[in-house]
C-alpha positions as CSV (number, residue, x, y, z in Angstrom):
1,M,6.2,86.1,72.8
2,R,3.1,84.8,71.1
3,N,2.7,87.9,69.0
4,G,6.1,87.2,67.6
5,G,5.0,83.9,67.0
6,L,2.1,84.8,65.5
7,Q,3.9,87.2,63.1
8,N,6.7,84.8,62.0
9,C,3.5,82.3,61.1
10,Q,1.7,84.8,58.9
11,L,5.2,85.3,57.3
12,L,5.2,81.8,56.5
13,A,1.9,81.4,55.6
14,A,2.0,84.2,52.8
15,R,5.1,82.3,51.5
16,E,3.1,78.6,51.3
17,E,0.2,80.9,49.5
18,F,2.8,82.2,47.2
19,R,4.3,78.8,46.6
20,D,1.3,77.1,46.0
21,N,-0.2,79.6,43.7
22,Y,3.0,79.6,41.8
23,G,3.1,76.0,41.4
24,Q,-0.4,75.6,40.1
25,R,-0.3,78.5,38.0
26,R,2.9,78.6,36.7
27,D,4.7,75.3,36.7
28,P,4.0,73.0,33.8
29,I,5.5,70.0,35.6
30,Q,5.0,70.3,39.4
31,T,3.6,67.3,40.2
32,E,6.7,65.3,38.6
33,R,8.7,67.6,40.3
34,L,7.1,67.2,43.6
35,L,7.8,63.6,43.2
36,W,11.4,64.3,42.3
37,R,11.5,66.1,45.9
38,A,10.3,63.5,47.8
39,H,12.4,61.0,45.9
40,S,15.1,63.0,46.7
41,F,14.2,63.4,50.8
42,R,13.9,59.7,51.0
43,H,17.5,59.0,49.6
44,L,18.6,61.8,51.7
45,T,17.6,60.7,54.9
46,H,17.4,56.5,53.9
47,L,14.1,56.1,55.5
48,L,12.8,53.1,57.1
49,P,9.0,52.2,58.1
50,G,7.5,53.7,61.2
51,Q,9.9,56.5,60.7
52,S,7.6,59.4,61.9
53,I,7.8,62.9,58.9
54,L,6.8,66.3,59.7
55,A,6.2,68.3,56.7
56,L,6.2,72.4,57.3
57,G,3.9,74.3,55.0
58,A,2.3,71.8,53.4
59,G,-0.4,74.1,52.3
60,R,-2.1,72.7,49.8
61,G,-1.2,69.4,50.4
62,H,0.6,68.0,47.2
63,F,3.9,67.7,48.4
64,V,2.4,65.7,50.9
65,S,1.1,63.3,48.6
66,A,4.5,62.7,46.8
67,L,5.7,62.0,50.5
68,L,2.8,59.5,50.7
69,A,3.7,57.4,47.8
70,V,7.4,57.6,47.8
71,S,6.8,56.5,51.9
72,R,4.5,53.7,50.8
73,G,2.1,54.9,53.5
74,E,4.2,53.2,56.1
75,N,5.5,56.6,57.7
76,P,3.1,58.5,60.1
77,I,2.9,62.4,58.7
78,T,2.4,65.3,59.8
79,A,1.3,67.8,57.8
80,L,1.1,70.9,59.1
81,R,-0.5,74.3,57.4
82,F,0.8,78.2,58.2
83,L,-2.9,79.5,55.9
84,P,-5.8,79.9,57.6
85,A,-7.9,76.6,58.3
86,A,-9.5,74.7,55.2
87,P,-11.1,70.9,55.0
88,P,-7.9,68.7,54.2
89,P,-6.9,68.4,50.5
90,F,-6.6,64.4,51.2
91,E,-7.7,61.9,53.9
92,S,-5.2,59.0,54.8
93,A,-4.8,56.9,57.7
94,A,-0.7,57.8,57.3
95,V,-1.7,61.3,57.0
96,E,-2.2,63.7,60.2
97,W,-3.7,67.3,59.3
98,V,-2.7,69.9,61.2
99,D,-3.1,73.6,61.1
100,A,-1.3,76.6,63.5
101,D,-0.4,80.1,63.9
102,D,2.4,79.8,66.4
103,L,5.2,77.3,66.6
104,P,5.3,74.6,68.1
105,G,1.4,75.3,68.8
106,P,-0.6,72.3,68.6
107,L,2.9,70.4,68.4
108,E,3.5,71.1,71.5
109,G,5.8,68.0,73.5
110,R,6.1,66.5,70.6
111,Q,9.4,65.4,68.0
112,F,10.0,63.6,64.9
113,Q,12.5,61.9,63.3
114,F,12.4,63.8,60.0
115,V,11.4,67.7,59.1
116,V,10.7,68.5,55.4
117,G,9.8,72.1,53.8
118,R,9.7,73.7,51.1
119,D,10.3,77.7,50.4
120,L,10.3,78.6,54.6
121,L,13.6,80.0,55.0
122,D,13.2,84.5,54.5
123,R,15.6,86.6,56.4
124,R,13.2,88.3,58.3
125,N,12.3,85.2,60.4
126,C,14.9,82.3,59.2
127,A,16.9,82.1,63.0
128,W,13.1,81.6,64.6
129,V,12.3,79.2,62.2
130,L,15.2,76.9,62.2
131,Q,15.3,77.5,66.0
132,K,11.6,75.6,66.2
133,I,12.6,73.1,63.8
134,F,15.4,72.2,65.6
135,D,13.4,71.8,68.8
136,L,10.7,69.7,67.2
137,L,13.8,67.1,65.8
138,E,14.4,64.2,68.0
139,V,18.2,63.6,69.2
140,G,19.8,62.5,65.8
141,G,16.9,64.1,63.7
142,Q,17.2,65.6,60.2
143,V,15.6,68.5,58.5
144,I,15.5,68.6,54.4
145,L,14.9,72.2,53.5
146,F,14.4,72.7,49.3
147,E,14.4,76.6,48.4
148,S,14.7,78.7,45.8
149,N,18.7,79.5,44.8
150,P,19.3,82.9,45.8
151,W,21.8,82.9,43.5
152,N,20.0,82.4,40.0
153,V,20.5,85.0,37.5
154,V,17.3,84.3,36.0
155,L,15.6,84.2,39.2
156,K,17.3,88.1,40.0
157,L,16.2,88.8,36.4
158,R,12.6,88.1,37.1
159,R,12.5,89.8,40.4
160,A,13.9,92.5,38.8
161,L,11.7,92.7,36.0
162,A,8.6,91.9,38.4
163,L,7.7,88.9,36.1
164,G,5.8,86.4,36.9
165,G,4.0,89.0,40.0
166,S,5.1,90.4,42.8
167,D,7.1,88.2,44.7
168,P,7.0,88.7,49.0
169,R,10.1,86.6,49.5
170,K,13.5,88.3,50.8
171,L,16.0,85.3,50.3
172,L,19.3,84.5,52.5
173,N,22.2,83.6,50.1
174,R,24.3,80.4,51.4
175,P,26.9,82.0,53.8
176,Q,24.0,83.6,56.0
177,I,22.0,80.0,56.0
178,Y,25.5,78.4,57.0
179,E,26.2,80.5,59.5
180,L,22.5,80.3,61.2
181,I,22.2,76.6,60.5
182,S,25.5,76.4,62.9
183,D,24.8,78.8,65.5
184,I,21.5,77.3,66.0
185,G,23.7,73.7,66.8
186,F,22.4,71.7,63.8
187,I,25.7,69.3,62.4
188,K,26.6,67.6,59.3
189,T,25.3,70.2,57.2
190,T,25.1,70.1,53.5
191,I,23.9,72.5,50.7
192,I,23.8,71.3,47.3
193,Y,22.3,73.0,44.0
194,N,19.5,71.3,42.9
195,D,16.9,71.4,39.6
196,F,17.8,73.1,36.7
197,V,13.8,72.7,35.5
198,Y,12.4,76.0,36.1
199,S,10.7,78.6,33.6
200,P,10.3,79.9,31.2
201,L,11.2,77.0,29.1
202,S,9.8,75.1,26.3
203,R,9.1,71.1,25.8
204,R,11.9,70.0,24.7
205,L,14.1,71.9,27.1
206,I,12.0,71.0,30.2
207,W,13.5,67.3,28.5
208,F,16.6,68.3,28.0
209,L,17.2,69.6,31.9
210,R,15.8,66.6,33.2
211,N,18.0,64.4,31.9
212,A,21.0,67.0,32.2
213,S,20.0,68.2,35.4
214,I,22.6,65.6,37.3
215,L,25.5,66.9,35.5
216,L,24.6,70.2,36.0
217,E,24.0,70.3,39.5
218,N,27.4,68.8,39.9
219,M,29.8,70.9,37.2
220,P,31.6,74.1,39.0
221,G,30.5,77.4,38.2
222,V,27.4,76.2,35.9
223,Q,26.1,74.9,39.3
224,T,25.1,78.4,40.8
225,L,22.4,78.8,38.1
226,A,19.9,75.3,39.4
227,G,16.8,76.6,40.5
228,S,16.5,75.9,44.2
229,I,18.9,74.5,46.5
230,L,18.5,71.5,49.1
231,I,19.6,72.1,52.7
232,S,20.3,69.0,54.9
233,C,21.7,68.9,58.3
234,Q,21.0,67.1,61.7
235,K,20.2,67.5,65.3
236,G,23.4,65.5,67.1
237,V,24.0,62.2,66.2
238,A,22.2,58.9,67.1
239,P,22.4,55.2,66.4
240,L,21.7,54.2,62.4
241,S,18.1,52.5,63.0
242,T,17.6,48.9,62.3
243,V,13.9,48.9,61.9
244,P,13.3,45.7,60.1
245,I,12.2,46.0,56.3
246,P,9.2,43.6,55.9
247,C,9.9,40.6,53.3
248,E,7.3,41.2,50.8
249,H,8.6,38.8,48.2
250,E,8.1,35.0,49.1
251,C,10.6,34.4,46.3
252,L,13.3,36.3,47.7
253,K,13.1,34.6,51.0
254,N,16.2,33.2,52.0
255,A,17.4,33.2,48.3
256,V,20.2,36.2,48.0
257,S,23.7,35.6,48.5
258,V,25.2,39.3,49.1
259,V,28.9,39.6,47.1
260,I,31.1,42.3,49.1
261,P,35.0,42.7,47.8
262,C,36.9,43.7,51.0
263,H,40.3,45.4,50.3
264,N,40.9,47.5,53.1
265,E,37.9,47.6,54.7
266,E,38.2,46.8,58.4
267,M,36.8,50.4,59.3
268,N,33.4,49.5,57.4
269,I,32.5,45.6,57.4
270,E,31.1,44.7,60.4
271,R,28.6,47.8,60.8
272,L,27.9,46.7,56.8
273,V,27.1,43.1,58.0
274,R,25.2,43.5,61.1
275,R,23.0,46.6,59.2
276,L,22.7,44.5,56.5
277,H,21.6,41.5,58.1
278,D,19.3,43.4,61.0
279,L,17.3,45.0,58.0
280,Y,16.5,42.2,55.4
281,A,17.4,38.6,57.5
282,P,14.6,37.4,55.6
283,Y,16.2,38.0,52.5
284,L,19.5,36.4,53.1
285,H,20.9,33.2,52.1
286,E,24.4,34.4,52.9
287,I,26.8,37.2,52.8
288,V,30.1,36.5,50.7
289,L,32.6,38.7,52.2
290,V,35.4,38.1,49.7
291,E,39.3,39.3,51.6
292,D,40.9,40.9,48.8
293,N,44.8,40.8,50.0
294,S,44.4,43.7,52.1
295,T,47.4,45.1,54.2
296,D,45.5,46.2,57.1
297,D,43.0,44.0,59.8
298,T,40.4,43.2,57.1
299,A,41.3,39.6,57.1
300,L,40.7,39.2,61.1
301,V,37.5,41.1,60.9
302,I,36.1,38.7,58.3
303,H,37.5,35.7,60.5
304,N,35.8,37.0,63.3
305,L,32.4,37.8,62.0
306,A,32.3,34.1,60.3
307,A,33.3,32.5,63.5
308,E,30.1,34.5,64.9
309,M,27.5,34.3,62.2
310,P,27.2,31.0,60.9
311,F,25.5,33.0,57.4
312,I,28.8,34.3,56.7
313,K,30.8,32.9,54.3
314,P,34.8,34.0,54.1
315,V,36.8,34.2,51.1
316,F,40.5,34.7,51.5
317,R,42.1,35.6,48.2
318,R,46.0,35.1,47.1
319,P,47.7,38.1,44.9
320,P,47.2,39.2,42.6
321,G,44.4,41.0,43.6
322,G,41.8,43.5,42.3
323,V,38.2,43.9,41.9
324,G,36.7,42.2,39.5
325,R,39.2,39.0,40.7
326,A,37.1,39.5,43.9
327,L,33.9,39.8,42.1
328,M,34.2,36.8,40.2
329,D,35.3,34.7,43.2
330,G,32.8,35.9,45.4
331,Y,30.5,35.3,42.5
332,R,31.8,31.2,42.0
333,A,31.0,30.9,46.0
334,A,27.8,32.6,45.8
335,T,25.0,29.2,46.2
336,G,22.0,31.4,46.3
337,Q,19.3,32.2,43.8
338,Y,19.7,35.7,43.4
339,V,23.5,37.1,43.9
340,L,23.6,40.6,45.5
341,S,27.1,42.2,44.8
342,M,27.9,45.8,46.6
343,D,30.9,48.2,47.8
344,C,31.6,48.1,51.5
345,D,30.6,51.5,51.8
346,F,27.1,51.4,51.3
347,T,25.9,51.0,54.9
348,L,24.1,53.9,54.6
349,L,22.4,53.2,51.3
350,L,20.8,49.8,52.7
351,P,17.1,51.1,52.8
352,E,17.5,51.3,49.0
353,L,18.4,47.6,48.4
354,R,14.2,47.0,48.8
355,D,13.3,49.2,45.3
356,L,16.1,46.0,43.9
357,F,14.0,43.5,45.5
358,D,10.8,45.0,44.3
359,A,12.0,45.1,40.8
360,A,13.3,41.5,41.0
361,A,10.3,40.0,42.3
362,L,8.3,41.7,39.2
363,G,10.7,39.5,37.0
364,A,14.0,41.6,36.1
365,D,16.4,39.4,35.2
366,V,19.3,42.4,36.7
367,V,18.4,45.0,39.0
368,V,21.1,47.9,39.0
369,G,21.4,50.6,41.4
370,S,21.5,53.7,39.0
371,R,23.2,56.8,40.5
372,F,22.2,58.9,37.4
373,S,18.1,58.6,37.9
374,R,16.2,61.6,37.6
375,H,15.3,60.5,41.2
376,S,19.1,60.3,42.2
377,V,21.1,62.0,44.5
378,L,24.6,62.5,44.4
379,L,26.6,63.5,46.9
380,N,30.4,64.9,47.0
381,Y,31.0,62.9,43.6
382,P,33.9,64.5,41.7
383,F,33.5,66.0,38.5
384,P,35.8,64.2,36.7
385,K,34.2,61.1,37.4
386,I,30.5,61.9,36.5
387,L,31.8,63.6,33.0
388,A,33.7,59.9,32.7
389,N,30.8,58.0,33.5
390,R,28.5,59.8,31.2
391,G,31.1,59.8,28.4
392,F,31.1,56.6,28.5
393,H,27.3,55.3,29.0
394,V,26.8,57.9,25.8
395,L,29.1,55.6,23.7
396,A,27.8,52.6,24.7
397,Q,24.3,53.9,24.1
398,L,25.4,54.8,20.4
399,A,27.7,51.5,20.2
400,F,24.7,49.1,21.0
401,H,21.7,51.2,20.0
402,R,19.9,50.1,23.8
403,S,18.3,53.3,26.3
404,F,20.4,52.6,29.7
405,R,21.3,55.7,32.4
406,D,23.7,53.4,34.7
407,L,24.7,50.1,34.3
408,T,28.6,50.6,35.5
409,N,27.4,50.7,39.1
410,N,28.5,47.7,41.1
411,L,25.0,47.3,43.2
412,K,23.2,44.9,41.1
413,L,21.0,41.8,42.1
414,M,21.4,39.1,39.8
415,R,19.4,35.7,38.6
416,R,21.4,33.1,39.5
417,E,21.1,31.9,35.7
418,V,22.4,36.1,34.9
419,V,25.5,35.1,37.0
420,E,26.3,31.4,35.6
421,N,26.5,33.4,32.1
422,L,28.8,36.1,33.0
423,R,32.1,36.1,31.1
424,L,34.5,38.4,33.2
425,C,37.6,39.5,31.7
426,E,38.5,42.9,33.8
427,P,40.6,42.0,36.9
428,G,39.3,45.8,38.4
429,F,36.6,48.2,38.9
430,A,35.7,47.8,34.4
431,V,34.3,44.5,35.9
432,N,31.5,46.5,36.6
433,A,30.9,47.7,33.3
434,E,30.7,43.6,32.3
435,T,28.5,42.8,34.4
436,G,25.8,45.5,33.6
437,L,26.7,45.0,29.3
438,Q,27.2,41.4,29.5
439,P,23.4,40.5,30.7
440,L,21.5,43.4,28.4
441,L,24.0,42.2,25.6
442,M,22.6,38.5,25.7
443,G,18.9,39.6,26.3
444,F,18.1,39.5,29.9
445,S,16.1,42.0,31.5
446,V,17.5,44.9,33.2
447,K,16.3,46.8,35.3
448,E,17.6,50.5,36.7
449,V,16.3,51.7,40.3
450,A,17.3,54.9,41.3
451,I,19.6,55.0,44.6
452,S,21.8,58.2,45.7
453,W,25.4,58.2,46.2
454,I,27.3,59.7,48.8
455,N,30.7,60.0,49.0
456,R,33.4,58.4,51.2
457,A,33.0,60.4,54.8
458,A,36.5,60.8,56.9
459,D,35.5,57.2,59.2
460,M,35.2,55.4,56.2
461,G,38.4,54.9,55.0
462,V,39.7,55.5,51.6
463,S,38.4,54.2,48.3
464,S,40.7,52.5,45.9
465,F,39.1,53.8,42.8
466,H,41.4,56.3,40.6
467,L,40.1,58.0,37.3
468,T,43.0,57.2,35.5
469,K,44.1,54.2,36.6
470,V,41.0,52.5,35.8
471,G,39.2,54.3,32.7
472,G,41.4,52.0,30.3
473,G,39.4,49.2,31.2
474,Y,36.2,50.5,30.7
475,W,37.3,51.2,27.4
476,R,38.6,47.9,26.8
477,V,35.1,46.4,27.8
478,L,33.2,48.5,25.4
479,A,35.4,47.2,22.3
480,R,35.9,43.6,23.2
481,L,31.7,43.6,23.6
482,A,31.4,45.8,20.5
483,A,33.5,43.5,18.6
484,Q,31.1,40.5,19.9
485,T,28.5,41.7,18.8
486,R,28.9,43.4,16.1
487,F,27.7,46.9,17.6
488,G,24.7,45.3,19.1
489,F,23.4,43.9,15.8
490,R,24.1,40.5,17.6
491,R,23.0,38.9,20.8
492,L,25.9,37.7,23.2
493,P,25.9,33.9,23.3
494,R,25.0,33.0,26.4
495,M,27.1,29.7,27.9
496,A,26.1,26.3,29.3
497,Q,28.5,27.2,32.7
498,T,30.3,30.1,34.3
499,S,33.5,30.8,32.7
500,S,36.3,34.1,33.0
501,C,39.0,34.8,31.0
502,L,41.0,35.3,34.4
503,E,42.8,32.3,36.8
504,T,42.0,33.5,40.2
505,D,43.4,32.7,43.5
506,V,41.4,31.8,46.0
507,A,40.7,29.9,49.7
508,H,38.3,29.4,51.2
509,S,37.4,29.1,54.9
């Protein structure tokens, strides 16, 4: 058994060496690429302070350095190398360097909440590696692996022509990976195409593909040309961690009103509210739950939460309904110095709010969670919605000659002055375009931060967003603001008090 482990680790060492040499000699954007992948890891795991990370095949430490940066040095990282022992690439109190010629080897008896690795899976030892990873994970732990895409025709051509030197790897295809992962006992397996920026590329092509990658990664057919695949799976199920996130910004303590429109969200509200409070209690001034004419037990859930938790401010709306109307009433009810709007299905994404708070503390008037940053991760995002979103933003950038990536997400943190100057007219989802574009055109500072976007699971209900029904509202917003600002050449005026184009009907409890 020991000899088998030694041989498998020797194979891992050969892959580690090949990967590091290739990155150093042939990847002109290695540092930035590894930072993208570290951010992808953080977003997919919804990383919280103190959670343990095992980085397999750490090699020369470039990826570990990126992990250390995105985790703020708050997570213990065990960096395991298979190459012959060498001095640690760098010293950090958060990083433990371990050399191994077998697994678990020096990690015997230890388990981790997350395991991450790059270019580890080979047909000759894949089952052994995945089993060892499974054993090294805690129950509920998650593994994230970045592997070369075996379907990529450019890779196949380069290997056939022996370009870039001899490649010792024997890659698995997606069906083989799925089968192995399932046989070992992992659950919640996701394999997505990832990263279109690979050699041979000119500097101009690198710039283009960096910006187009998210679109290409989700485009049917074309996505198979991605340079790598990202594998995510989990060892069993454990409750969501509720490790409190440090309140680092005095200006935001007890200052944030969270406004959440709720329509048929009985399955999501309670866990969202409790997790939001567990993670960010020092920031919260109140949570405004806007019940928008639901036909399920949403109103009852909100009523019970408000009776239990004094920081809950319920708002019960009367017809007509609509996300836009619900947001307007929520904004009117909010009394905090900052107002954070979000959707009910953002439970998993709550650790990423920290980035919004950081940007607000640095002086941004509006902070938007951008789903289309290069550091964002999209899971199961419908491609027609991606096309519509990208098309809208291209036209908006041309109309107002401003640069931005994603202003139509409902995840926004705004100073009270901004909220008081909004003039919202759209009753439906297009209100998110107004809350994104109006502050920009009024001259407020708008900052975008990368977030992930994960489509609703079966236990989260069904979204009421339907592209064919709501699309017209976005074009109305664009036309209206273009006319009011003469296509961006005139600033949208600020107002002394909140006003809207719509009358709403609301009852406060």
